[in-house]
C-alpha positions in Angstrom: 38.0 22.6 -11.1 36.8 19.5 -10.7 39.0 16.8 -9.6 39.8 14.2 -12.5 38.2 10.6 -11.5 40.9 7.6 -11.8 38.6 4.7 -10.9 35.0 4.1 -9.7 35.1 0.9 -7.7 32.3 -1.2 -5.7 33.2 -3.7 -2.9 31.3 -5.7 -1.0 32.8 -5.8 2.5 31.5 -6.9 5.9 30.2 -3.7 7.3 32.3 -2.2 10.5 35.2 -5.0 9.8 37.2 -3.5 6.7 40.9 -4.2 7.0 44.1 -4.1 5.1 43.7 -7.7 3.7 42.1 -8.5 0.7 39.9 -7.5 -1.2 40.2 -4.0 0.4 44.0 -3.8 0.5 44.5 -5.3 -2.6 42.3 -3.4 -4.8 43.1 0.2 -3.3 46.9 -0.5 -3.2 46.9 -0.7 -6.9 45.7 2.6 -7.0 48.1 4.1 -5.0 46.1 5.3 -2.4 46.4 5.0 1.4 43.9 2.3 2.4 43.8 3.4 6.1 42.0 6.5 4.5 39.3 4.1 3.5 39.3 1.8 6.4 39.1 4.1 9.5 35.9 6.1 8.2 34.4 3.2 6.4 34.3 1.3 9.7 33.1 4.2 11.8 30.5 4.9 9.3 29.0 0.9 9.4 29.4 0.1 13.0 25.6 0.2 13.5 25.4 -2.3 10.9 28.2 -4.7 12.5 28.8 -7.7 10.4 26.3 -7.6 7.4 27.6 -7.1 4.1 27.3 -4.0 2.3 28.5 -2.3 -1.1 30.7 0.4 -1.0 30.8 2.7 -3.9 34.2 4.1 -3.7 35.7 7.0 -6.3 39.5 7.2 -6.7 40.8 10.9 -8.0 44.0 11.2 -9.8 45.2 13.3 -6.9 45.4 9.8 -4.9 42.6 10.9 -2.7 39.0 9.1 -2.5 35.6 9.4 -1.6 33.1 6.4 -1.0 29.4 6.0 -0.3 28.0 2.7 1.5 24.7 1.3 0.3 23.1 -1.1 2.6 22.5 -4.6 2.8 21.1 -5.8 -0.6 17.4 -6.4 -1.0 17.5 -10.0 -1.9 19.5 -10.5 1.4 16.8 -8.9 3.2 13.8 -10.9 1.8 15.9 -14.1 2.5 16.3 -12.9 6.1 12.8 -11.8 6.7 11.2 -15.4 5.4 14.0 -17.5 6.8 15.1 -19.0 3.7 18.4 -19.9 2.0 17.8 -19.0 -1.2 15.6 -18.2 -3.8 14.2 -20.5 -6.6 16.2 -21.6 -9.7 13.2 -21.3 -11.9 11.2 -18.2 -10.4 8.2 -18.4 -12.9 7.3 -22.1 -12.7 8.6 -23.1 -8.9 7.9 -20.5 -5.9 9.5 -20.6 -2.8 7.1 -22.2 0.0 7.1 -18.9 1.9 4.8 -16.1 1.0 5.7 -12.3 1.6 3.3 -10.2 3.7 2.6 -6.7 3.2 4.1 -6.2 6.8 7.2 -7.7 5.9 7.5 -6.0 2.1 6.7 -2.4 4.2 9.6 -3.1 6.3 12.0 -3.9 3.8 11.0 -1.1 1.8 11.4 1.5 4.4 14.8 -0.3 5.0 15.7 0.3 1.2 14.3 3.9 1.0 17.6 5.8 2.1 19.4 3.7 -0.9 17.3 4.3 -3.5 16.9 7.2 -5.8 13.5 8.0 -4.8 11.7 9.3 -1.5 8.4 7.4 -2.3 8.0 4.3 -0.3 5.2 3.1 -2.6 8.0 3.1 -5.4 10.4 1.2 -3.2 7.4 -1.5 -2.1 7.3 -1.9 -6.1 10.7 -2.6 -6.7 11.2 -5.0 -3.7 8.0 -7.0 -4.7 9.9 -7.4 -8.2 12.8 -8.5 -6.7 10.9 -11.1 -4.5 8.9 -12.2 -7.8 12.4 -12.8 -9.7 13.3 -15.1 -6.4 10.2 -17.1 -6.6 8.6 -15.3 -3.6 5.1 -14.7 -3.7 3.9 -11.4 -2.3 0.4 -11.4 -0.5 -1.9 -8.9 -1.4 
């Protein structure tokens, strides 16, 4: 018989640096689960991405056990890092960001995000990344 899900949570946490301090401790504590059952495995799983902010999808079950899945760095953060900009445009349709994204940069970001997406087709991921870039006011070359 399947376990009964008590809660589904999403938290943005620095990779490899989860601790019992908020937001982890206070969020998991209210569901009565042992936060160290999350902190140690999370830090071990994300030590190669140290310092980057990642999203953890946590499923808490009725028997006070949990499972989690780590989604890598958000697409908009990757775009800003690749172009060296602080933020996207506030009015992406009329005001564009001064830098353009090359096809090589688009390919690199898409390949990095492919394992987080629900497809194995890198071309489809490139379209998703290009859409995110356009919504930030970044023009994609080619």
